[in-house]
Wavefront OBJ file of the C-alpha trace (Angstrom):
o trace
v -6.131 9.462 -6.055
v -7.569 9.383 -2.503
v -8.749 12.595 -1.149
v -5.943 14.494 0.903
v -8.377 16.337 3.358
v -6.925 15.870 6.541
v -7.828 16.705 10.243
v -6.822 20.118 11.635
v -4.871 18.307 14.172
v -3.645 14.853 13.761
v -2.328 14.410 17.325
v -5.476 14.731 19.298
v -4.201 14.868 22.970
v -0.910 16.475 22.949
v -0.087 18.381 26.471
v 2.633 20.693 26.892
v 4.947 18.228 28.972
v 4.998 15.981 25.746
v 7.368 18.203 24.409
v 9.710 17.157 27.430
v 9.331 13.603 26.749
v 9.642 13.672 22.912
v 12.838 11.473 21.687
v 13.778 10.836 25.365
v 11.152 8.797 26.768
v 8.635 6.410 25.328
v 5.724 8.264 24.380
v 2.067 7.138 23.599
v -0.324 9.536 21.990
v -3.699 9.563 20.146
v -4.167 10.321 16.548
v -7.115 11.092 14.138
v -6.239 8.862 11.190
v -7.881 5.588 11.951
v -10.882 5.899 9.736
v -9.077 8.207 7.192
v -9.772 7.380 3.373
v -6.141 6.747 3.042
v -6.429 3.484 4.900
v -9.342 1.845 3.364
v -9.287 -1.723 1.790
v -9.697 0.144 -1.503
v -7.132 2.551 -0.924
v -4.665 -0.166 0.087
v -5.468 -2.440 -2.803
v -4.890 0.468 -5.182
v -1.453 1.084 -3.472
v -0.229 -2.440 -3.562
v -1.147 -2.695 -7.323
v 0.852 0.582 -8.189
v 3.802 0.161 -6.114
v 6.927 -0.400 -7.926
v 8.908 -3.612 -6.953
v 11.636 -1.560 -5.370
v 8.991 -0.048 -2.925
v 7.672 -3.129 -1.021
v 8.877 -5.956 0.946
v 7.053 -9.090 1.696
v 7.828 -11.101 4.649
v 7.120 -14.536 6.415
v 8.660 -15.898 9.552
v 8.202 -18.809 12.069
v 5.880 -17.348 14.487
v 6.871 -20.290 17.202
v 10.478 -19.226 17.681
v 12.563 -16.256 17.953
v 14.932 -17.239 15.348
v 15.546 -14.295 12.908
v 17.032 -16.952 10.236
v 13.516 -18.151 9.623
v 12.546 -14.619 8.163
v 11.928 -14.931 4.384
v 11.446 -12.557 1.690
v 8.745 -12.997 -0.958
v 7.085 -11.329 -3.943
v 3.127 -10.465 -4.576
v 3.116 -13.046 -7.500
v 0.826 -10.618 -9.807
v -2.080 -11.024 -7.310
v -4.694 -7.979 -7.389
v -4.664 -5.534 -4.379
v -7.829 -7.188 -3.134
v -6.352 -10.614 -3.348
v -3.415 -9.719 -1.721
v -5.320 -8.221 1.271
v -7.471 -11.544 1.484
v -3.993 -13.565 1.533
v -2.824 -11.235 4.566
v -6.190 -11.747 6.463
v -5.889 -15.673 6.505
v -1.979 -15.885 6.035
v 1.272 -15.333 8.068
v 2.773 -12.517 6.221
v 3.392 -8.908 6.215
v 3.695 -6.437 3.396
v 5.894 -3.183 3.903
v 5.212 -0.314 1.440
v 7.881 2.042 1.168
v 7.246 5.598 -0.286
v 3.665 5.261 -0.721
v 3.650 8.999 -1.689
v 4.895 8.125 -5.046
v 1.652 6.384 -5.798
v -0.733 8.712 -3.958
v 0.417 12.343 -2.609
v -2.223 12.152 0.083
v 0.335 10.181 2.013
v 3.012 12.621 1.472
v 0.765 15.101 2.664
v -0.031 13.337 5.799
v 3.685 12.675 6.499
v 4.638 16.473 6.189
v 1.370 17.422 8.157
v 2.676 15.130 11.069
v 5.970 16.441 11.113
v 4.775 20.209 11.133
v 2.791 19.388 14.211
v 5.941 17.986 16.109
v 8.125 20.895 14.969
v 5.408 23.457 16.073
v 4.943 21.686 19.271
v 8.512 20.739 20.323
v 10.864 23.637 20.713
v 14.042 23.402 18.741
v 13.115 20.335 16.981
v 14.022 20.379 13.276
v 13.746 17.219 10.996
v 14.372 16.272 7.375
v 14.539 13.361 5.274
v 11.025 12.152 6.404
v 9.906 8.763 5.304
v 6.670 6.715 5.558
v 6.221 2.788 5.444
v 2.796 1.305 5.187
v 2.675 -1.930 7.163
v -0.098 -4.469 6.344
v 0.204 -7.606 8.298
v -1.590 -10.897 9.234
v -3.064 -11.877 12.392
v -0.672 -13.041 15.075
v 2.384 -12.206 13.083
v 5.386 -11.388 15.175
v 7.921 -8.806 14.161
v 11.311 -10.017 15.767
v 13.648 -8.075 17.966
v 15.286 -5.229 15.826
v 16.122 -1.561 16.114
v 15.762 1.187 13.517
v 18.505 3.680 12.581
v 16.745 6.956 12.036
v 14.100 8.520 14.563
v 10.948 6.534 14.281
v 7.269 6.618 15.475
v 4.730 3.776 14.930
v 1.010 4.670 14.058
v -1.692 2.082 14.391
v -4.724 2.460 12.177
v -6.572 -0.717 12.256
v -6.265 -3.837 14.231
v -4.259 -4.169 17.496
v -0.616 -5.104 18.187
v 1.752 -5.465 21.354
v 4.821 -3.463 21.248
v 7.776 -4.304 23.550
v 10.458 -1.570 23.540
v 13.668 -2.031 25.255
v 16.432 0.259 26.530
v 19.041 1.402 23.749
v 22.058 0.584 25.843
v 24.060 -2.399 27.100
v 23.254 -5.965 26.266
v 20.054 -4.855 24.519
v 21.959 -2.998 21.826
v 25.801 -3.804 21.433
v 27.967 -1.539 19.316
v 28.892 -4.422 17.147
v 25.300 -5.154 16.115
v 24.401 -1.393 15.620
v 27.596 -0.928 13.503
v 26.623 -3.937 11.100
v 23.103 -2.638 10.792
v 24.521 0.839 9.711
v 26.919 -0.778 7.195
v 24.045 -2.714 5.747
v 26.111 -5.836 6.548
v 23.415 -7.274 8.636
v 19.435 -7.160 8.700
v 17.907 -5.446 11.685
v 16.395 -8.535 13.000
v 19.698 -10.193 13.320
v 20.514 -8.551 16.447
v 21.134 -10.879 19.515
v 17.945 -11.284 21.608
v 17.325 -13.476 24.987
v 14.143 -14.027 26.643
v 15.126 -12.452 29.617
v 15.106 -9.160 27.848
v 11.370 -8.994 28.291
v 11.722 -8.346 31.937
v 13.223 -4.970 31.203
v 10.837 -3.954 28.295
v 7.941 -1.459 28.496
v 4.936 -2.859 27.039
v 2.197 -1.240 24.879
v -1.036 -2.578 23.575
v -1.755 -0.285 20.764
v -5.238 0.182 19.453
v -6.488 1.961 16.375
v -5.891 5.606 16.664
v -2.725 5.469 18.892
v 0.855 6.003 18.175
v 3.974 5.339 20.036
v 7.257 7.322 19.499
v 10.532 6.153 21.318
v 14.033 7.152 21.960
v 16.631 6.786 18.979
v 17.683 3.206 18.078
v 15.666 1.693 20.940
v 15.195 -1.988 20.048
v 11.566 -3.421 19.868
v 9.512 -6.309 18.780
v 5.966 -6.595 17.895
v 3.123 -9.173 18.237
v -0.132 -8.754 16.279
v -3.439 -9.663 18.054
v -5.727 -12.194 16.169
v -6.853 -9.587 13.602
v -5.590 -8.172 10.323
v -3.248 -5.143 11.022
v -2.739 -1.856 9.213
v -0.336 0.915 10.658
v 2.305 2.961 9.279
v 5.887 4.208 10.580
v 7.388 7.515 9.887
v 11.153 8.130 10.024
v 12.982 11.376 10.146
v 16.755 12.511 10.567
v 18.100 15.609 12.536
v 21.443 16.937 12.936
v 21.961 15.111 16.298
v 20.817 11.772 14.871
v 23.107 12.228 11.796
v 26.149 12.788 14.005
v 25.225 9.521 15.762
v 24.745 7.741 12.531
v 28.305 9.006 11.378
v 30.096 7.711 14.545
v 28.454 4.510 14.043
v 29.451 4.138 10.622
v 33.158 4.963 11.190
v 33.224 2.836 14.044
v 31.872 -0.033 11.920
v 34.659 0.702 9.274
v 37.424 0.723 11.939
v 36.273 -2.431 13.583
v 35.707 -4.437 10.382
v 38.816 -3.007 8.418
v 41.339 -2.299 11.102
v 40.379 -4.796 14.114
v 39.882 -1.560 16.323
v 38.012 -2.269 19.708
v 36.855 0.103 22.458
v 35.672 2.650 20.067
v 34.147 5.642 21.739
v 30.805 7.154 20.618
v 31.235 10.807 21.331
v 29.577 13.225 19.011
v 31.836 16.242 19.401
v 35.488 16.993 19.814
v 38.566 16.139 17.620
v 37.753 12.168 17.468
v 34.340 12.885 16.227
v 35.417 15.200 13.591
v 37.849 12.563 12.417
v 35.084 10.021 12.248
v 32.967 12.128 10.347
v 35.602 12.621 7.801
v 36.212 9.061 7.626
v 32.423 8.330 7.244
v 32.245 10.864 4.344
v 35.325 9.444 2.623
v 34.049 5.920 2.735
v 30.439 6.958 1.797
v 31.865 8.953 -1.169
v 33.978 6.382 -2.379
v 31.251 3.954 -2.783
v 33.491 0.931 -1.396
v 31.194 0.165 1.303
v 28.170 -0.613 -1.006
v 29.797 -3.484 -2.303
v 28.910 -5.096 0.924
v 25.281 -4.346 1.010
v 23.090 -7.104 1.320
v 21.104 -8.767 -1.289
v 17.478 -10.151 -0.761
v 16.692 -13.900 -1.627
v 13.180 -14.185 -3.012
v 11.773 -17.641 -2.356
v 8.271 -17.466 -2.083
v 4.864 -15.848 -3.594
v 1.951 -14.704 -1.959
v -0.968 -17.151 -2.531
v -4.092 -17.089 -0.851
v -4.661 -20.690 -1.594
v -1.507 -21.685 0.120
v -0.706 -22.502 3.711
v -0.153 -19.403 5.502
v -0.743 -17.685 2.081
v 2.988 -18.597 1.118
v 3.970 -20.782 -1.760
v 7.368 -21.548 -2.619
v 9.064 -20.524 -5.560
v 12.703 -21.089 -7.110
v 14.737 -18.536 -5.160
v 16.294 -15.452 -7.028
v 18.385 -12.398 -5.763
v 17.098 -9.006 -5.499
v 19.346 -6.030 -4.409
v 17.697 -2.794 -3.289
l 1 2 3 4 5 6 7 8 9 10 11 12 13 14 15 16 17 18 19 20 21 22 23 24 25 26 27 28 29 30 31 32 33 34 35 36 37 38 39 40 41 42 43 44 45 46 47 48 49 50 51 52 53 54 55 56 57 58 59 60 61 62 63 64 65 66 67 68 69 70 71 72 73 74 75 76 77 78 79 80 81 82 83 84 85 86 87 88 89 90 91 92 93 94 95 96 97 98 99 100 101 102 103 104 105 106 107 108 109 110 111 112 113 114 115 116 117 118 119 120 121 122 123 124 125 126 127 128 129 130 131 132 133 134 135 136 137 138 139 140 141 142 143 144 145 146 147 148 149 150 151 152 153 154 155 156 157 158 159 160 161 162 163 164 165 166 167 168 169 170 171 172 173 174 175 176 177 178 179 180 181 182 183 184 185 186 187 188 189 190 191 192 193 194 195 196 197 198 199 200 201 202 203 204 205 206 207 208 209 210 211 212 213 214 215 216 217 218 219 220 221 222 223 224 225 226 227 228 229 230 231 232 233 234 235 236 237 238 239 240 241 242 243 244 245 246 247 248 249 250 251 252 253 254 255 256 257 258 259 260 261 262 263 264 265 266 267 268 269 270 271 272 273 274 275 276 277 278 279 280 281 282 283 284 285 286 287 288 289 290 291 292 293 294 295 296 297 298 299 300 301 302 303 304 305 306 307 308 309 310 311 312 313 314 315 316 317 318 319
C-alpha cells in the first residue's frame, strides 16, 4: 500500500477567475502530484500486477497514419510489473488501468481530494460517479482523435505530451458519431477526422505537474514526446451532464431503431422528458446491452518483440 499523504492543495495556481472558465473553456493549471509516491516505478509495477483483467486495456496503433482501424487490443501476457514498464519504455503501446483505487486506496483518496477542491472553488459545481484511469504510454505514441462522454480532466505526471483540443460542434463532433459512442456501438476513436481539423484546434504541450480540463465532449487527440509518459484522467458526472447523456442516448435509439432524423438536443421541456423516459426504459430493459462491443485481443506485450507487441491467436473479451 502506497502512502496516502497528499499535499494540502493539489492544484497549486488556482485563481478566482478560473471558476468562470471551468467546464466552459479549455483550462490548463498546475498540480502537485508529479513527484508523488503513487506514481513511482515501484508503485506502477505493483498496480500493473494486482489489477484485475477487467480493469485494464492494452493498446497499440499505427502512429504513421490517422486510421483508427489500426488500433489493436492486447493483454499483458504474464509479465511482471517492471517487465511491463520496460516493454512500454521501448515499445509502441499504452496501458489504461481503470479503478486503480481497487488495488491501492491512495488513488481513491487522491480522486476524492481533487473533486473536493473543484467543488470548493467552483460555485454551484456538484459532481458524482468520480472515476480515475491511469495511463502509461510509450515514447511517441499517438492517441487518435476521439471524445469522452463524462466530464474529463487530464493530469500529466511524467514525460511530456502534446494535446490537440477541438470544438464540440459541427463537423468536429456530429450527432450520429456521439450517439453511437453513447450506445456503445462504436469506439471513441471511430469518430471521423480530417487533417484540416487541426487548423481549429487549441494545442497544449503538457509537462509534468500540469493538467488540462476541457468542456464536455470536446474531441481531442494526443501525441507523446520521445519519452515514457505517465498521466491519469479523472471523470465525473453532474446533473447537466446526465441530461445531455440521456438526450444523446434517446436520440441514438430513435435514429437507429426508427430512422428518425433532425433530432433536437434540448435538455428541458416536454420533448426532453419524453426522451428521458425512453432512455430510462431502454436502459432498464437491457435490450441495448446486446449491441455492446466485444474486444478482440490479438497481441501480448513482449519486451523482446518489435514495438513490444507479439501476435497471439485472437480471442474475444467483453467488458
